[in-house]
C-alpha positions in Angstrom: -128.9 -12.8 20.6 -131.7 -11.6 18.4 -135.0 -10.1 20.2 -137.9 -11.7 19.0 -141.5 -10.4 18.6 -143.8 -11.0 21.5 -147.6 -11.4 21.2 -148.8 -8.5 23.8 -152.0 -7.2 22.2 -155.5 -8.6 21.5 -157.2 -7.0 18.4 -160.9 -7.3 18.4 -163.3 -5.3 16.4 -165.9 -5.5 13.7 -163.4 -6.9 11.3 -160.7 -8.4 13.5 -160.3 -11.3 16.2 -156.5 -11.9 16.8 -157.5 -14.7 19.1 -158.4 -16.8 16.0 -154.7 -17.4 15.5 -154.7 -19.5 18.6 -156.4 -22.2 16.6 -153.5 -22.2 14.1 -151.0 -25.0 14.3 -148.1 -23.8 12.4 -146.3 -25.9 9.7 -142.6 -25.9 9.0 -143.2 -24.0 5.7 -145.8 -21.6 6.4 -145.9 -18.0 4.9 -148.0 -15.2 6.3 -148.6 -12.1 4.2 -149.4 -9.1 6.3 -150.5 -5.5 5.4 -152.3 -2.8 7.4 -155.2 -2.3 5.1 -155.5 -1.4 1.5 -151.8 -1.8 0.8 -151.3 -4.5 -1.7 -152.8 -7.4 0.3 -154.6 -9.3 -2.7 -152.0 -8.4 -5.0 -149.1 -10.0 -3.1 -151.4 -13.1 -2.3 -151.7 -13.6 -6.0 -148.0 -13.2 -6.6 -147.4 -15.8 -3.8 -149.8 -18.3 -5.2 -148.3 -18.2 -8.5 -145.0 -18.9 -7.1 -146.3 -21.7 -4.9 -148.5 -23.4 -7.7 -146.4 -22.1 -10.7 -149.4 -22.0 -12.7 -152.1 -19.5 -13.3 -155.2 -21.7 -12.4 -155.9 -22.2 -8.6 -157.8 -25.1 -7.2 -160.3 -22.6 -5.6 -160.6 -18.7 -5.6 -157.8 -16.9 -4.0 -159.9 -16.0 -0.9 -160.0 -19.8 0.1 -156.6 -20.7 -1.1 -155.0 -18.0 1.1 -157.5 -17.6 3.8 -157.5 -14.7 6.5 -157.5 -16.2 10.1 -158.0 -13.0 12.0 -161.0 -12.2 10.0 -164.0 -12.3 12.5 -167.0 -11.8 10.2 -166.5 -14.1 7.0 -166.9 -17.5 8.5 -167.3 -19.0 12.2 -164.2 -19.7 14.0 -164.4 -23.4 14.0 -165.0 -23.1 10.3 -162.0 -21.1 9.6 -159.8 -23.5 11.6 -161.0 -26.3 9.2 -160.3 -24.2 6.1 -156.7 -23.5 7.1 -156.1 -27.0 8.6 -157.3 -28.5 5.5 -155.0 -26.9 3.0 -152.8 -29.3 1.4 -150.4 -26.9 -0.3 -147.9 -24.8 1.2 -149.9 -22.3 3.2 -149.8 -18.6 2.6 -152.0 -17.0 5.1 -153.4 -13.5 5.1 -153.3 -11.2 8.1 -154.2 -7.6 8.8 -152.6 -7.8 12.3 -149.6 -5.8 13.7 -146.7 -8.2 14.9 -147.6 -7.4 18.5 -151.0 -9.3 17.9 -149.7 -12.0 15.5 -148.0 -15.3 16.6 -144.3 -15.3 15.7 -142.9 -18.6 14.7 -139.2 -18.7 13.5 -139.9 -21.4 11.0 -142.7 -19.0 9.4 -141.7 -16.7 6.5 -143.5 -13.3 7.1 -144.0 -10.9 4.1 -144.9 -7.3 5.1 -146.2 -5.1 2.4 -146.0 -1.4 2.8 -147.7 1.6 0.9 -147.7 5.4 1.2 -150.1 6.5 3.9 -151.8 8.9 1.4 -152.6 6.2 -1.0 -153.9 4.0 1.7 -156.0 6.5 2.8 -157.5 7.0 -0.6 -157.9 3.5 -1.1 -159.7 3.1 2.2 -162.1 6.1 1.4 -163.1 4.2 -1.9 -163.3 0.9 -0.1 -165.3 1.9 2.9 -168.0 3.7 0.8 -168.5 0.4 -1.5 -169.9 -1.6 1.6 -173.2 -2.9 1.0 -176.0 -3.1 3.7 -175.3 -6.7 3.7 -171.5 -6.4 4.4 -172.3 -4.1 7.4 -174.7 -6.6 8.6 -172.0 -9.2 8.9 -169.5 -6.8 10.4 -171.9 -5.7 13.3 -173.2 -9.4 14.1 -172.0 -12.9 14.6 -169.6 -14.5 16.8 -168.4 -11.8 19.4 -170.3 -9.1 17.8 -168.3 -5.8 18.2 -169.4 -3.4 20.9 -169.2 -0.3 18.8 -170.9 -0.9 15.2 -168.8 -0.3 12.3 -169.0 3.4 11.1 -171.2 4.7 8.4 -168.6 6.8 6.5 -169.2 10.6 6.3 -170.1 12.1 3.0 -167.2 14.6 3.0 -163.8 13.2 2.3 -162.1 15.9 4.4 -164.1 14.8 7.5 -163.2 11.1 6.9 -159.5 12.3 6.7 -159.6 13.9 10.0 -161.3 10.9 11.5 -159.1 8.3 10.1 -155.7 10.3 10.8 -156.6 11.4 14.4 -158.9 8.7 15.9 -158.0 5.1 16.9 -159.9 1.9 17.3 -157.8 0.4 19.9 -156.2 2.3 22.7 -152.5 1.7 21.9 -153.0 3.4 18.4 -153.4 6.9 17.4 -155.0 6.8 14.0 -156.9 4.4 11.5 -160.3 4.8 12.8 -162.7 3.1 11.9 -160.2 0.2 11.0 -156.8 0.0 12.7 -153.5 2.0 12.4 -151.6 1.9 9.3 -148.6 3.6 11.1 -148.7 1.5 14.4 -148.9 -1.8 12.1 -145.8 -0.7 10.2 -143.8 0.3 13.2 -144.3 -3.1 14.8 -142.8 -4.8 11.7 -140.1 -2.2 11.3 -138.8 -2.6 14.8 -138.0 -6.4 13.7 -136.7 -5.7 10.2 -133.5 -7.6 11.1 -135.2 -10.9 11.3 -134.2 -13.4 8.5 -137.6 -14.6 8.2 -139.3 -11.2 7.6 -139.2 -9.5 4.1 -140.3 -6.0 3.5 -142.0 -5.4 0.0 -143.4 -2.0 -1.0 -146.3 -1.5 -3.2 -144.5 1.0 -5.4 -141.7 -1.3 -5.8 -144.3 -3.9 -7.1 -145.5 -1.4 -9.5 -142.0 -0.3 -10.8 -140.4 -3.8 -11.2 -143.0 -6.6 -10.9 -140.9 -9.2 -12.2 -137.8 -8.2 -10.1 -139.9 -8.1 -7.0 -141.4 -11.6 -7.7 -138.1 -13.1 -8.0 -136.9 -11.2 -4.7 -139.9 -12.9 -3.0 -139.2 -16.2 -4.6 -135.7 -16.3 -3.2 -137.0 -15.4 0.2 -139.6 -18.2 0.1 -137.0 -20.6 -1.2 -139.0 -21.3 -4.3 -137.1 -22.4 -7.4 -138.8 -21.2 -10.5 -137.7 -22.7 -13.9 -136.6 -19.6 -16.1 -139.0 -20.5 -18.9 -142.1 -20.0 -16.5 -141.0 -16.5 -15.3 -142.7 -14.4 -18.3 -146.2 -16.4 -17.6 -146.0 -15.9 -14.0 -145.1 -12.4 -14.2 -147.7 -11.6 -16.7 -150.4 -13.3 -14.6 -149.6 -11.1 -11.6 -150.2 -7.8 -13.5 -153.4 -5.8 -12.9 -154.9 -6.6 -16.3 -154.3 -10.2 -15.7 -155.8 -10.3 -12.4 -158.9 -8.5 -13.7 -159.5 -11.3 -16.4 -158.7 -14.1 -13.8 -161.8 -15.3 -12.1 -159.8 -17.4 -9.7 -158.0 -14.2 -8.4 -161.1 -12.9 -6.6 -164.5 -11.2 -7.3 -163.3 -8.2 -5.2 -160.6 -7.3 -7.8 -163.0 -5.2 -9.9 -163.9 -3.1 -7.2 -160.1 -2.8 -6.3 -159.4 -1.8 -9.8 -161.9 0.9 -9.9 -160.5 2.3 -6.5 -157.0 2.2 -7.7 -157.8 4.3 -10.8 -159.1 7.0 -8.5 -156.0 6.6 -6.2 -153.7 7.6 -9.1 -154.3 11.2 -8.7 -154.4 12.1 -5.0 -156.8 15.2 -4.3 -155.5 18.0 -2.4 -156.9 16.5 0.8 -153.8 14.4 1.2 -151.2 16.8 -0.3 -151.7 19.9 1.5 -152.9 21.0 5.1 -156.7 20.9 5.6 -158.4 24.1 6.0 -161.1 24.3 8.8 
């Protein structure tokens, strides 16, 4: 008999509130896309949107077509519940929760996206420094405001590396501050890799063979795509197309800038740090 995941942790911080998932009533064909942070979340959401709708245009921006229920700061809890329940297409929801904080339903398809720790760190470094004062105000206020305000990042990337790799936000983690642990998140899903409704996708595989990975995701989701549509869908999921597509998300240009910088990792993440 298969061992099934159990929800044993509550994740609460400036970004997350895992208890918001208590408001979600599962549907028989739900999809959950989960990454730790800066590991291909928006890219995978875009891929799944293309498979679900089988066209480039979306009814709304990706942010609202594929909402993020465990986000504490974007909209109030009641509004998020309404947004999620109001979706009329096959739902594909975003989450940054580890599996020990996310509801597990056997009818739901879970897509976990992994990425090299070093690339996650570099993308996080670029991301955290791009926060505006307004964004920080949102993170540090609102419903269930965090006891510990979101960190102002240090100026030195080496100092941020030490902080990120050795300090945690939650007591059961060992790294990831000021966010959450990339490694604990991965472990919670890896321990249940045998489950038939959990698919592992890797960022590097998406880069190496995007059409092939899209077909693999479609098979997992039991989505049939007419052969003549595949070239259009695969092209629409490329970085170049996503930058052109106003439906994808306003955040994509910032992501693209960060991605260009991640391409060549600095020495900080390829050799031991000197004092």
